[in-house]
Structures are given as C-alpha cells and as structure tokens.
TORVEXKOL-689358 format. One record per residue (C-alpha): residue number from 0; residue in three letters; x, y, z. Coordinates in Angstrom, 1 decimal, decimal comma. Layout:
! residues N
<pt><num>NUM</num><residuo>ALA</residuo><east>X</east><north>Y</north><up>Z</up></pt>
...
***
This chain:
! residues 254
<pt><num>0</num><residuo>MET</residuo><east>0,0</east><north>0,0</north><up>0,0</up></pt>
<pt><num>1</num><residuo>ASN</residuo><east>1,4</east><north>3,4</north><up>-1,0</up></pt>
<pt><num>2</num><residuo>SER</residuo><east>1,9</east><north>6,1</north><up>1,6</up></pt>
<pt><num>3</num><residuo>LEU</residuo><east>-0,3</east><north>9,1</north><up>1,8</up></pt>
<pt><num>4</num><residuo>PRO</residuo><east>-0,8</east><north>11,6</north><up>0,4</up></pt>
<pt><num>5</num><residuo>LEU</residuo><east>-0,8</east><north>10,1</north><up>-3,1</up></pt>
<pt><num>6</num><residuo>ARG</residuo><east>0,0</east><north>11,9</north><up>-6,3</up></pt>
<pt><num>7</num><residuo>LEU</residuo><east>-2,2</east><north>10,5</north><up>-9,1</up></pt>
<pt><num>8</num><residuo>SER</residuo><east>-2,6</east><north>11,2</north><up>-12,7</up></pt>
<pt><num>9</num><residuo>LEU</residuo><east>-6,2</east><north>11,4</north><up>-13,9</up></pt>
<pt><num>10</num><residuo>SER</residuo><east>-7,0</east><north>11,1</north><up>-17,6</up></pt>
<pt><num>11</num><residuo>CYS</residuo><east>-9,7</east><north>13,6</north><up>-18,6</up></pt>
<pt><num>12</num><residuo>GLY</residuo><east>-10,5</east><north>14,3</north><up>-22,3</up></pt>
<pt><num>13</num><residuo>THR</residuo><east>-7,1</east><north>14,6</north><up>-24,1</up></pt>
<pt><num>14</num><residuo>VAL</residuo><east>-5,0</east><north>15,4</north><up>-21,1</up></pt>
<pt><num>15</num><residuo>ASN</residuo><east>-3,7</east><north>14,0</north><up>-17,8</up></pt>
<pt><num>16</num><residuo>LEU</residuo><east>-4,3</east><north>16,0</north><up>-14,6</up></pt>
<pt><num>17</num><residuo>CYS</residuo><east>-2,1</east><north>15,8</north><up>-11,5</up></pt>
<pt><num>18</num><residuo>PHE</residuo><east>-4,1</east><north>15,2</north><up>-8,3</up></pt>
<pt><num>19</num><residuo>ILE</residuo><east>-2,9</east><north>15,0</north><up>-4,8</up></pt>
<pt><num>20</num><residuo>VAL</residuo><east>-5,2</east><north>13,0</north><up>-2,5</up></pt>
<pt><num>21</num><residuo>GLY</residuo><east>-5,4</east><north>11,8</north><up>1,1</up></pt>
<pt><num>22</num><residuo>PRO</residuo><east>-6,2</east><north>13,1</north><up>4,5</up></pt>
<pt><num>23</num><residuo>PHE</residuo><east>-6,7</east><north>16,9</north><up>4,6</up></pt>
<pt><num>24</num><residuo>ASN</residuo><east>-3,8</east><north>17,7</north><up>6,9</up></pt>
<pt><num>25</num><residuo>MET</residuo><east>-1,4</east><north>15,5</north><up>5,0</up></pt>
<pt><num>26</num><residuo>VAL</residuo><east>-2,3</east><north>17,0</north><up>1,7</up></pt>
<pt><num>27</num><residuo>MET</residuo><east>-1,9</east><north>20,5</north><up>3,1</up></pt>
<pt><num>28</num><residuo>ASP</residuo><east>1,5</east><north>19,7</north><up>4,6</up></pt>
<pt><num>29</num><residuo>GLU</residuo><east>2,7</east><north>18,4</north><up>1,2</up></pt>
<pt><num>30</num><residuo>LEU</residuo><east>1,4</east><north>21,6</north><up>-0,6</up></pt>
<pt><num>31</num><residuo>TRP</residuo><east>2,9</east><north>23,9</north><up>2,0</up></pt>
<pt><num>32</num><residuo>ASN</residuo><east>6,3</east><north>22,2</north><up>2,0</up></pt>
<pt><num>33</num><residuo>ASN</residuo><east>6,6</east><north>22,0</north><up>-1,8</up></pt>
<pt><num>34</num><residuo>LYS</residuo><east>9,0</east><north>24,9</north><up>-2,3</up></pt>
<pt><num>35</num><residuo>SER</residuo><east>9,3</east><north>25,3</north><up>-6,1</up></pt>
<pt><num>36</num><residuo>PRO</residuo><east>11,5</east><north>28,2</north><up>-7,1</up></pt>
<pt><num>37</num><residuo>ARG</residuo><east>9,2</east><north>28,9</north><up>-10,1</up></pt>
<pt><num>38</num><residuo>GLY</residuo><east>6,1</east><north>28,9</north><up>-8,0</up></pt>
<pt><num>39</num><residuo>GLN</residuo><east>3,1</east><north>26,4</north><up>-8,1</up></pt>
<pt><num>40</num><residuo>VAL</residuo><east>-0,5</east><north>26,6</north><up>-9,0</up></pt>
<pt><num>41</num><residuo>VAL</residuo><east>-3,0</east><north>24,7</north><up>-6,8</up></pt>
<pt><num>42</num><residuo>LEU</residuo><east>-6,7</east><north>24,1</north><up>-7,8</up></pt>
<pt><num>43</num><residuo>PRO</residuo><east>-9,3</east><north>22,6</north><up>-5,6</up></pt>
<pt><num>44</num><residuo>CYS</residuo><east>-11,1</east><north>20,7</north><up>-8,4</up></pt>
<pt><num>45</num><residuo>THR</residuo><east>-14,8</east><north>20,1</north><up>-8,9</up></pt>
<pt><num>46</num><residuo>LEU</residuo><east>-16,8</east><north>18,1</north><up>-11,5</up></pt>
<pt><num>47</num><residuo>TYR</residuo><east>-17,5</east><north>21,4</north><up>-13,2</up></pt>
<pt><num>48</num><residuo>ASP</residuo><east>-13,7</east><north>21,8</north><up>-13,8</up></pt>
<pt><num>49</num><residuo>LEU</residuo><east>-13,5</east><north>18,3</north><up>-15,2</up></pt>
<pt><num>50</num><residuo>ALA</residuo><east>-16,5</east><north>19,0</north><up>-17,5</up></pt>
<pt><num>51</num><residuo>ARG</residuo><east>-14,8</east><north>22,1</north><up>-18,9</up></pt>
<pt><num>52</num><residuo>VAL</residuo><east>-11,5</east><north>20,2</north><up>-19,4</up></pt>
<pt><num>53</num><residuo>ASP</residuo><east>-13,4</east><north>17,4</north><up>-21,2</up></pt>
<pt><num>54</num><residuo>ASN</residuo><east>-15,3</east><north>19,8</north><up>-23,5</up></pt>
<pt><num>55</num><residuo>ASP</residuo><east>-12,7</east><north>22,4</north><up>-24,4</up></pt>
<pt><num>56</num><residuo>PRO</residuo><east>-9,2</east><north>21,5</north><up>-25,7</up></pt>
<pt><num>57</num><residuo>THR</residuo><east>-7,8</east><north>25,0</north><up>-25,0</up></pt>
<pt><num>58</num><residuo>ILE</residuo><east>-9,0</east><north>24,9</north><up>-21,4</up></pt>
<pt><num>59</num><residuo>ALA</residuo><east>-7,7</east><north>21,3</north><up>-21,1</up></pt>
<pt><num>60</num><residuo>SER</residuo><east>-4,2</east><north>22,4</north><up>-22,1</up></pt>
<pt><num>61</num><residuo>THR</residuo><east>-4,2</east><north>25,0</north><up>-19,4</up></pt>
<pt><num>62</num><residuo>TYR</residuo><east>-5,5</east><north>22,7</north><up>-16,7</up></pt>
<pt><num>63</num><residuo>GLN</residuo><east>-2,7</east><north>20,3</north><up>-17,6</up></pt>
<pt><num>64</num><residuo>LYS</residuo><east>-0,2</east><north>23,0</north><up>-16,5</up></pt>
<pt><num>65</num><residuo>VAL</residuo><east>-1,7</east><north>23,1</north><up>-12,9</up></pt>
<pt><num>66</num><residuo>ASP</residuo><east>0,8</east><north>21,7</north><up>-10,5</up></pt>
<pt><num>67</num><residuo>PHE</residuo><east>-1,7</east><north>20,1</north><up>-8,1</up></pt>
<pt><num>68</num><residuo>LEU</residuo><east>-5,4</east><north>19,5</north><up>-8,1</up></pt>
<pt><num>69</num><residuo>THR</residuo><east>-7,2</east><north>18,6</north><up>-4,9</up></pt>
<pt><num>70</num><residuo>THR</residuo><east>-10,5</east><north>16,9</north><up>-4,2</up></pt>
<pt><num>71</num><residuo>ASP</residuo><east>-12,8</east><north>20,0</north><up>-3,7</up></pt>
<pt><num>72</num><residuo>GLY</residuo><east>-16,0</east><north>18,3</north><up>-4,5</up></pt>
<pt><num>73</num><residuo>MET</residuo><east>-17,5</east><north>15,3</north><up>-2,6</up></pt>
<pt><num>74</num><residuo>PRO</residuo><east>-18,1</east><north>13,2</north><up>-5,8</up></pt>
<pt><num>75</num><residuo>LEU</residuo><east>-14,4</east><north>13,3</north><up>-6,5</up></pt>
<pt><num>76</num><residuo>VAL</residuo><east>-13,7</east><north>12,3</north><up>-2,8</up></pt>
<pt><num>77</num><residuo>TRP</residuo><east>-16,0</east><north>9,3</north><up>-3,2</up></pt>
<pt><num>78</num><residuo>TRP</residuo><east>-14,5</east><north>8,3</north><up>-6,5</up></pt>
<pt><num>79</num><residuo>PHE</residuo><east>-10,9</east><north>8,5</north><up>-5,3</up></pt>
<pt><num>80</num><residuo>ARG</residuo><east>-11,8</east><north>6,5</north><up>-2,1</up></pt>
<pt><num>81</num><residuo>GLY</residuo><east>-13,1</east><north>3,8</north><up>-4,3</up></pt>
<pt><num>82</num><residuo>LYS</residuo><east>-10,1</east><north>3,9</north><up>-6,6</up></pt>
<pt><num>83</num><residuo>VAL</residuo><east>-7,2</east><north>3,9</north><up>-4,0</up></pt>
<pt><num>84</num><residuo>LYS</residuo><east>-9,0</east><north>2,1</north><up>-1,1</up></pt>
<pt><num>85</num><residuo>GLN</residuo><east>-7,4</east><north>4,5</north><up>1,4</up></pt>
<pt><num>86</num><residuo>GLN</residuo><east>-8,4</east><north>7,5</north><up>3,4</up></pt>
<pt><num>87</num><residuo>VAL</residuo><east>-9,3</east><north>10,4</north><up>1,1</up></pt>
<pt><num>88</num><residuo>GLU</residuo><east>-10,8</east><north>13,6</north><up>2,5</up></pt>
<pt><num>89</num><residuo>ARG</residuo><east>-12,2</east><north>16,7</north><up>1,0</up></pt>
<pt><num>90</num><residuo>VAL</residuo><east>-9,6</east><north>19,4</north><up>0,4</up></pt>
<pt><num>91</num><residuo>TYR</residuo><east>-11,9</east><north>22,3</north><up>-0,2</up></pt>
<pt><num>92</num><residuo>GLY</residuo><east>-11,1</east><north>25,8</north><up>-1,2</up></pt>
<pt><num>93</num><residuo>PRO</residuo><east>-12,5</east><north>27,6</north><up>1,9</up></pt>
<pt><num>94</num><residuo>ASP</residuo><east>-10,8</east><north>25,1</north><up>4,2</up></pt>
<pt><num>95</num><residuo>ILE</residuo><east>-7,5</east><north>25,5</north><up>2,4</up></pt>
<pt><num>96</num><residuo>LEU</residuo><east>-7,8</east><north>29,3</north><up>2,8</up></pt>
<pt><num>97</num><residuo>ALA</residuo><east>-8,6</east><north>29,1</north><up>6,5</up></pt>
<pt><num>98</num><residuo>ALA</residuo><east>-6,0</east><north>26,5</north><up>7,3</up></pt>
<pt><num>99</num><residuo>THR</residuo><east>-3,2</east><north>28,4</north><up>5,5</up></pt>
<pt><num>100</num><residuo>LEU</residuo><east>-4,0</east><north>31,8</north><up>7,1</up></pt>
<pt><num>101</num><residuo>ASP</residuo><east>-4,0</east><north>30,0</north><up>10,5</up></pt>
<pt><num>102</num><residuo>ARG</residuo><east>-0,7</east><north>28,2</north><up>9,7</up></pt>
<pt><num>103</num><residuo>TYR</residuo><east>1,1</east><north>31,3</north><up>8,4</up></pt>
<pt><num>104</num><residuo>PRO</residuo><east>-0,4</east><north>34,3</north><up>10,3</up></pt>
<pt><num>105</num><residuo>ASN</residuo><east>2,6</east><north>36,5</north><up>9,5</up></pt>
<pt><num>106</num><residuo>ALA</residuo><east>3,1</east><north>35,6</north><up>5,9</up></pt>
<pt><num>107</num><residuo>LYS</residuo><east>2,5</east><north>38,1</north><up>3,1</up></pt>
<pt><num>108</num><residuo>TYR</residuo><east>-0,4</east><north>37,3</north><up>0,8</up></pt>
<pt><num>109</num><residuo>THR</residuo><east>-2,3</east><north>38,9</north><up>-2,1</up></pt>
<pt><num>110</num><residuo>ILE</residuo><east>-6,0</east><north>38,4</north><up>-2,6</up></pt>
<pt><num>111</num><residuo>LEU</residuo><east>-7,3</east><north>38,9</north><up>-6,2</up></pt>
<pt><num>112</num><residuo>CYS</residuo><east>-10,9</east><north>40,0</north><up>-5,7</up></pt>
<pt><num>113</num><residuo>PRO</residuo><east>-13,7</east><north>39,3</north><up>-8,3</up></pt>
<pt><num>114</num><residuo>ASN</residuo><east>-15,7</east><north>42,5</north><up>-7,7</up></pt>
<pt><num>115</num><residuo>LEU</residuo><east>-15,8</east><north>45,8</north><up>-5,8</up></pt>
<pt><num>116</num><residuo>THR</residuo><east>-18,2</east><north>44,5</north><up>-3,1</up></pt>
<pt><num>117</num><residuo>VAL</residuo><east>-15,8</east><north>41,7</north><up>-2,2</up></pt>
<pt><num>118</num><residuo>TYR</residuo><east>-12,8</east><north>44,1</north><up>-2,3</up></pt>
<pt><num>119</num><residuo>GLU</residuo><east>-14,5</east><north>46,6</north><up>0,0</up></pt>
<pt><num>120</num><residuo>GLU</residuo><east>-15,6</east><north>44,0</north><up>2,6</up></pt>
<pt><num>121</num><residuo>LEU</residuo><east>-12,1</east><north>42,4</north><up>2,7</up></pt>
<pt><num>122</num><residuo>ALA</residuo><east>-10,5</east><north>45,8</north><up>3,0</up></pt>
<pt><num>123</num><residuo>LYS</residuo><east>-12,5</east><north>46,3</north><up>6,2</up></pt>
<pt><num>124</num><residuo>LYS</residuo><east>-11,7</east><north>42,7</north><up>7,4</up></pt>
<pt><num>125</num><residuo>PHE</residuo><east>-8,0</east><north>43,0</north><up>6,7</up></pt>
<pt><num>126</num><residuo>HIS</residuo><east>-7,5</east><north>46,7</north><up>7,5</up></pt>
<pt><num>127</num><residuo>GLN</residuo><east>-4,7</east><north>46,1</north><up>10,0</up></pt>
<pt><num>128</num><residuo>LYS</residuo><east>-2,8</east><north>43,6</north><up>7,8</up></pt>
<pt><num>129</num><residuo>ILE</residuo><east>-3,0</east><north>46,0</north><up>4,8</up></pt>
<pt><num>130</num><residuo>LYS</residuo><east>-1,7</east><north>48,8</north><up>7,0</up></pt>
<pt><num>131</num><residuo>GLN</residuo><east>1,2</east><north>46,5</north><up>8,1</up></pt>
<pt><num>132</num><residuo>LYS</residuo><east>1,8</east><north>45,7</north><up>4,4</up></pt>
<pt><num>133</num><residuo>THR</residuo><east>1,3</east><north>41,9</north><up>5,0</up></pt>
<pt><num>134</num><residuo>ALA</residuo><east>-1,9</east><north>41,8</north><up>2,9</up></pt>
<pt><num>135</num><residuo>GLN</residuo><east>-2,5</east><north>43,1</north><up>-0,5</up></pt>
<pt><num>136</num><residuo>LEU</residuo><east>-6,0</east><north>43,4</north><up>-2,1</up></pt>
<pt><num>137</num><residuo>ILE</residuo><east>-6,3</east><north>43,8</north><up>-5,9</up></pt>
<pt><num>138</num><residuo>LEU</residuo><east>-9,6</east><north>44,2</north><up>-7,8</up></pt>
<pt><num>139</num><residuo>VAL</residuo><east>-9,4</east><north>42,2</north><up>-10,9</up></pt>
<pt><num>140</num><residuo>GLY</residuo><east>-10,7</east><north>43,5</north><up>-14,2</up></pt>
<pt><num>141</num><residuo>ASP</residuo><east>-10,9</east><north>41,4</north><up>-17,3</up></pt>
<pt><num>142</num><residuo>SER</residuo><east>-8,4</east><north>38,7</north><up>-16,4</up></pt>
<pt><num>143</num><residuo>THR</residuo><east>-8,1</east><north>37,6</north><up>-20,1</up></pt>
<pt><num>144</num><residuo>ASP</residuo><east>-6,9</east><north>41,0</north><up>-21,2</up></pt>
<pt><num>145</num><residuo>PRO</residuo><east>-3,1</east><north>41,0</north><up>-21,7</up></pt>
<pt><num>146</num><residuo>GLU</residuo><east>-2,7</east><north>44,5</north><up>-20,3</up></pt>
<pt><num>147</num><residuo>GLU</residuo><east>-4,7</east><north>43,6</north><up>-17,2</up></pt>
<pt><num>148</num><residuo>ARG</residuo><east>-2,6</east><north>40,5</north><up>-16,7</up></pt>
<pt><num>149</num><residuo>LYS</residuo><east>0,6</east><north>42,7</north><up>-16,9</up></pt>
<pt><num>150</num><residuo>ARG</residuo><east>-0,9</east><north>45,1</north><up>-14,4</up></pt>
<pt><num>151</num><residuo>LEU</residuo><east>-1,6</east><north>42,3</north><up>-11,9</up></pt>
<pt><num>152</num><residuo>GLY</residuo><east>1,8</east><north>40,7</north><up>-12,4</up></pt>
<pt><num>153</num><residuo>LYS</residuo><east>3,5</east><north>44,1</north><up>-11,8</up></pt>
<pt><num>154</num><residuo>LEU</residuo><east>1,6</east><north>44,7</north><up>-8,6</up></pt>
<pt><num>155</num><residuo>ILE</residuo><east>2,3</east><north>41,1</north><up>-7,3</up></pt>
<pt><num>156</num><residuo>LYS</residuo><east>5,9</east><north>41,3</north><up>-8,2</up></pt>
<pt><num>157</num><residuo>GLY</residuo><east>6,3</east><north>44,5</north><up>-6,3</up></pt>
<pt><num>158</num><residuo>PHE</residuo><east>4,6</east><north>43,1</north><up>-3,2</up></pt>
<pt><num>159</num><residuo>VAL</residuo><east>6,5</east><north>39,8</north><up>-3,1</up></pt>
<pt><num>160</num><residuo>PRO</residuo><east>3,8</east><north>37,6</north><up>-1,4</up></pt>
<pt><num>161</num><residuo>LYS</residuo><east>4,2</east><north>34,1</north><up>-0,2</up></pt>
<pt><num>162</num><residuo>PHE</residuo><east>0,7</east><north>33,2</north><up>-1,3</up></pt>
<pt><num>163</num><residuo>VAL</residuo><east>-1,7</east><north>34,6</north><up>-4,0</up></pt>
<pt><num>164</num><residuo>TRP</residuo><east>-5,4</east><north>33,8</north><up>-3,5</up></pt>
<pt><num>165</num><residuo>ILE</residuo><east>-7,3</east><north>33,9</north><up>-6,8</up></pt>
<pt><num>166</num><residuo>GLY</residuo><east>-11,1</east><north>34,2</north><up>-6,4</up></pt>
<pt><num>167</num><residuo>ILE</residuo><east>-12,4</east><north>34,9</north><up>-9,8</up></pt>
<pt><num>168</num><residuo>GLY</residuo><east>-13,8</east><north>31,4</north><up>-10,6</up></pt>
<pt><num>169</num><residuo>SER</residuo><east>-12,9</east><north>28,7</north><up>-13,1</up></pt>
<pt><num>170</num><residuo>PRO</residuo><east>-11,6</east><north>28,5</north><up>-15,7</up></pt>
<pt><num>171</num><residuo>ASN</residuo><east>-10,4</east><north>32,1</north><up>-15,7</up></pt>
<pt><num>172</num><residuo>GLN</residuo><east>-8,6</east><north>31,7</north><up>-12,3</up></pt>
<pt><num>173</num><residuo>VAL</residuo><east>-6,6</east><north>28,8</north><up>-13,7</up></pt>
<pt><num>174</num><residuo>LEU</residuo><east>-5,7</east><north>30,7</north><up>-16,8</up></pt>
<pt><num>175</num><residuo>LEU</residuo><east>-4,6</east><north>33,6</north><up>-14,7</up></pt>
<pt><num>176</num><residuo>GLY</residuo><east>-2,7</east><north>31,5</north><up>-12,1</up></pt>
<pt><num>177</num><residuo>THR</residuo><east>-0,7</east><north>29,6</north><up>-14,7</up></pt>
<pt><num>178</num><residuo>TYR</residuo><east>0,1</east><north>32,9</north><up>-16,5</up></pt>
<pt><num>179</num><residuo>LEU</residuo><east>1,4</east><north>34,6</north><up>-13,3</up></pt>
<pt><num>180</num><residuo>ARG</residuo><east>3,5</east><north>31,5</north><up>-12,4</up></pt>
<pt><num>181</num><residuo>ASP</residuo><east>5,1</east><north>31,3</north><up>-15,8</up></pt>
<pt><num>182</num><residuo>THR</residuo><east>5,6</east><north>35,0</north><up>-16,1</up></pt>
<pt><num>183</num><residuo>LEU</residuo><east>6,8</east><north>36,0</north><up>-12,7</up></pt>
<pt><num>184</num><residuo>LYS</residuo><east>8,8</east><north>32,8</north><up>-11,9</up></pt>
<pt><num>185</num><residuo>MET</residuo><east>8,8</east><north>33,6</north><up>-8,2</up></pt>
<pt><num>186</num><residuo>PRO</residuo><east>8,4</east><north>31,1</north><up>-5,3</up></pt>
<pt><num>187</num><residuo>ILE</residuo><east>4,7</east><north>31,9</north><up>-4,8</up></pt>
<pt><num>188</num><residuo>THR</residuo><east>1,8</east><north>29,5</north><up>-4,4</up></pt>
<pt><num>189</num><residuo>TYR</residuo><east>-1,2</east><north>30,5</north><up>-6,5</up></pt>
<pt><num>190</num><residuo>TRP</residuo><east>-4,3</east><north>29,1</north><up>-4,9</up></pt>
<pt><num>191</num><residuo>CYS</residuo><east>-7,3</east><north>29,1</north><up>-7,3</up></pt>
<pt><num>192</num><residuo>VAL</residuo><east>-10,0</east><north>29,0</north><up>-4,6</up></pt>
<pt><num>193</num><residuo>GLY</residuo><east>-12,9</east><north>30,7</north><up>-6,4</up></pt>
<pt><num>194</num><residuo>ALA</residuo><east>-15,9</east><north>31,2</north><up>-4,2</up></pt>
<pt><num>195</num><residuo>ALA</residuo><east>-13,8</east><north>30,9</north><up>-1,0</up></pt>
<pt><num>196</num><residuo>ILE</residuo><east>-12,9</east><north>34,6</north><up>-1,5</up></pt>
<pt><num>197</num><residuo>PRO</residuo><east>-16,6</east><north>35,9</north><up>-1,5</up></pt>
<pt><num>198</num><residuo>PHE</residuo><east>-17,3</east><north>33,4</north><up>1,4</up></pt>
<pt><num>199</num><residuo>LEU</residuo><east>-14,4</east><north>35,0</north><up>3,3</up></pt>
<pt><num>200</num><residuo>ALA</residuo><east>-15,8</east><north>38,5</north><up>2,6</up></pt>
<pt><num>201</num><residuo>GLY</residuo><east>-19,2</east><north>37,5</north><up>3,7</up></pt>
<pt><num>202</num><residuo>THR</residuo><east>-20,8</east><north>38,6</north><up>0,4</up></pt>
<pt><num>203</num><residuo>VAL</residuo><east>-22,0</east><north>35,0</north><up>-0,5</up></pt>
<pt><num>204</num><residuo>ASN</residuo><east>-23,5</east><north>32,5</north><up>1,9</up></pt>
<pt><num>205</num><residuo>GLN</residuo><east>-21,8</east><north>29,1</north><up>2,4</up></pt>
<pt><num>206</num><residuo>ALA</residuo><east>-23,7</east><north>25,9</north><up>2,5</up></pt>
<pt><num>207</num><residuo>PRO</residuo><east>-24,2</east><north>24,2</north><up>5,9</up></pt>
<pt><num>208</num><residuo>ARG</residuo><east>-21,7</east><north>21,5</north><up>6,8</up></pt>
<pt><num>209</num><residuo>TRP</residuo><east>-24,3</east><north>18,8</north><up>6,5</up></pt>
<pt><num>210</num><residuo>MET</residuo><east>-25,0</east><north>19,7</north><up>2,9</up></pt>
<pt><num>211</num><residuo>GLN</residuo><east>-21,3</east><north>19,9</north><up>2,2</up></pt>
<pt><num>212</num><residuo>ARG</residuo><east>-20,7</east><north>16,4</north><up>3,7</up></pt>
<pt><num>213</num><residuo>ASN</residuo><east>-23,5</east><north>14,9</north><up>1,6</up></pt>
<pt><num>214</num><residuo>GLY</residuo><east>-22,5</east><north>16,4</north><up>-1,7</up></pt>
<pt><num>215</num><residuo>LEU</residuo><east>-25,3</east><north>18,9</north><up>-1,8</up></pt>
<pt><num>216</num><residuo>GLU</residuo><east>-23,4</east><north>22,1</north><up>-1,8</up></pt>
<pt><num>217</num><residuo>TRP</residuo><east>-24,2</east><north>22,6</north><up>-5,5</up></pt>
<pt><num>218</num><residuo>LEU</residuo><east>-27,9</east><north>22,7</north><up>-4,7</up></pt>
<pt><num>219</num><residuo>PHE</residuo><east>-27,4</east><north>25,3</north><up>-2,0</up></pt>
<pt><num>220</num><residuo>ARG</residuo><east>-25,4</east><north>27,5</north><up>-4,3</up></pt>
<pt><num>221</num><residuo>LEU</residuo><east>-27,8</east><north>27,0</north><up>-7,2</up></pt>
<pt><num>222</num><residuo>ILE</residuo><east>-30,7</east><north>28,1</north><up>-5,0</up></pt>
<pt><num>223</num><residuo>ASN</residuo><east>-28,7</east><north>31,2</north><up>-3,8</up></pt>
<pt><num>224</num><residuo>GLU</residuo><east>-27,3</east><north>32,2</north><up>-7,2</up></pt>
<pt><num>225</num><residuo>PRO</residuo><east>-29,6</east><north>30,7</north><up>-9,9</up></pt>
<pt><num>226</num><residuo>ARG</residuo><east>-28,9</east><north>33,2</north><up>-12,6</up></pt>
<pt><num>227</num><residuo>ARG</residuo><east>-25,1</east><north>32,7</north><up>-12,4</up></pt>
<pt><num>228</num><residuo>LEU</residuo><east>-24,9</east><north>29,0</north><up>-11,7</up></pt>
<pt><num>229</num><residuo>TRP</residuo><east>-27,9</east><north>27,3</north><up>-13,5</up></pt>
<pt><num>230</num><residuo>GLN</residuo><east>-25,9</east><north>26,4</north><up>-16,6</up></pt>
<pt><num>231</num><residuo>ARG</residuo><east>-23,0</east><north>25,0</north><up>-14,5</up></pt>
<pt><num>232</num><residuo>TYR</residuo><east>-25,1</east><north>22,7</north><up>-12,4</up></pt>
<pt><num>233</num><residuo>LEU</residuo><east>-28,1</east><north>21,9</north><up>-14,7</up></pt>
<pt><num>234</num><residuo>VAL</residuo><east>-26,4</east><north>21,7</north><up>-18,1</up></pt>
<pt><num>235</num><residuo>ILE</residuo><east>-22,6</east><north>21,4</north><up>-18,2</up></pt>
<pt><num>236</num><residuo>THR</residuo><east>-21,9</east><north>19,1</north><up>-15,3</up></pt>
<pt><num>237</num><residuo>PRO</residuo><east>-24,9</east><north>16,7</north><up>-15,9</up></pt>
<pt><num>238</num><residuo>LEU</residuo><east>-23,9</east><north>16,4</north><up>-19,6</up></pt>
<pt><num>239</num><residuo>PHE</residuo><east>-20,4</east><north>15,5</north><up>-18,5</up></pt>
<pt><num>240</num><residuo>LEU</residuo><east>-21,7</east><north>12,8</north><up>-16,2</up></pt>
<pt><num>241</num><residuo>LEU</residuo><east>-23,9</east><north>11,4</north><up>-18,9</up></pt>
<pt><num>242</num><residuo>ARG</residuo><east>-20,9</east><north>11,2</north><up>-21,3</up></pt>
<pt><num>243</num><residuo>ILE</residuo><east>-18,9</east><north>9,3</north><up>-18,6</up></pt>
<pt><num>244</num><residuo>PHE</residuo><east>-21,9</east><north>6,9</north><up>-18,0</up></pt>
<pt><num>245</num><residuo>PHE</residuo><east>-22,4</east><north>6,1</north><up>-21,7</up></pt>
<pt><num>246</num><residuo>THR</residuo><east>-18,7</east><north>5,7</north><up>-22,3</up></pt>
<pt><num>247</num><residuo>GLN</residuo><east>-18,5</east><north>3,1</north><up>-19,5</up></pt>
<pt><num>248</num><residuo>VAL</residuo><east>-21,6</east><north>1,3</north><up>-20,9</up></pt>
<pt><num>249</num><residuo>ARG</residuo><east>-20,0</east><north>1,1</north><up>-24,3</up></pt>
<pt><num>250</num><residuo>ASN</residuo><east>-16,7</east><north>-0,1</north><up>-22,8</up></pt>
<pt><num>251</num><residuo>THR</residuo><east>-18,6</east><north>-2,8</north><up>-20,8</up></pt>
<pt><num>252</num><residuo>LYS</residuo><east>-20,3</east><north>-4,1</north><up>-23,9</up></pt>
<pt><num>253</num><residuo>ALA</residuo><east>-17,2</east><north>-4,1</north><up>-26,0</up></pt>
***
C-alpha cells in the first residue's frame, strides 16, 4: 500500500491532470512544503472543472499545467476513495484558505478580488494587515486582457507575497494563475480558490456543513445564485456525467 498523500494522474479528455489526494492535513503539509523556485498553482477541483476540461481543448491544455489539483467536490472524494482504497478527505477551497491563514499568520499574501463589493468587505476585514503591508488586495478587471494581466503581475511582483489567492472562478482563475506563475517565476503558491474569497468577505453564503458532507453544496449554491450558476449545475456538469456513463456502458459491452 502506497503512503499518503498520493500523487495520481487522472485522464480527462485529451490530457492528464495531477491530483494529490489523502487526509486533509497530510495533503496540506505536502502543498505547504513544496518549495518550487518557479512557484506552483493549486486548484481545488470540482466536477465542473473536469467538465470544462473534457469539453474544451484550450482549457484542457491550461489545466494540464496546474501543479496540483485537490478533491474539492465530494463526488471526487468518493471516486478516489473507491479507486485507491485509502483515506481520502475533501480538500476544499475555503478550508484550504482558513488552514493556510492559520498556519502562516505573518506571511505576506495577495488576494485577487472578483468584484468591488468583495474588495470593500475584505478591505474592512484585513485593514490592519493591509496597513502593516502583510496583505494586498487587488480588484481584478478582465483577467483575459493582456494589459490587465501585466498590471496584476507588476503589482504582485512589487509586493513579493508568499501566497496569492485567486477568487475569480474557473476556468479564468486557472488561466490567470498559470500565466502569473510562468511570467513572474517567483516562489509563490497561487491558490485558485474561487468562491472561497466571497465566502471570506461574507458577500456570498456558504452551504451548511451537513449539505457539504453529503455532496449537496451545489444545490445550496444554485438556490442562492440561480442566474449565475444554473448552466453550470443543470447543463454542463450533468452532460459531462452522462458522457462518462455512456462511455462506461460502451466499454462494458465491447
């Protein structure tokens, strides 16, 4: 039996994705202790991420550049448990954020905010750290615009953080994180944590723990943000699961 945490390659569409799985604390220790001089990109991965990878070759090539993916969604936790027959826990964006801030209370970090409301709420929450120059908040514009990317890179390079928290949602946060890593080439961990940033700001409600444990967080989020999330949860992800199901059926009959 291999020791935990495990580094596993998962084939999705045309690419292979590098997952790290195991108990939460062991996975986090591995990520914290991985000191790459060029930096690293970490993505808490969901079925929606895999659906986008499976459906779009351009997005797939970017996700393949992510250094580590973790089991953000419970369906992935259950699947990996069945595959490796060892302890696999959820390594979820908001928990990653909370654990890292607790582990490194004096570390410098940058938070890339998705909108002005989140930016303003976090500015209140981290007022003292911003004043002490241990926290940097940046409001992100169009993250696909080359000039905006250059602006973000310049601000981050001047601040020299240990961690960059990217909260603009997938796949854009993955595209931005890999760009910053490859451009800046600094020993920074870029955490692509999506909704964890609005959760931290208190601008978006988080699902109760019992819903999270039972794989129902998607339903809570859909009810709270139907206009933004209906396509993700009612179209893209279900179609991906159907493709997997029918592929397995065909393979079984072959």
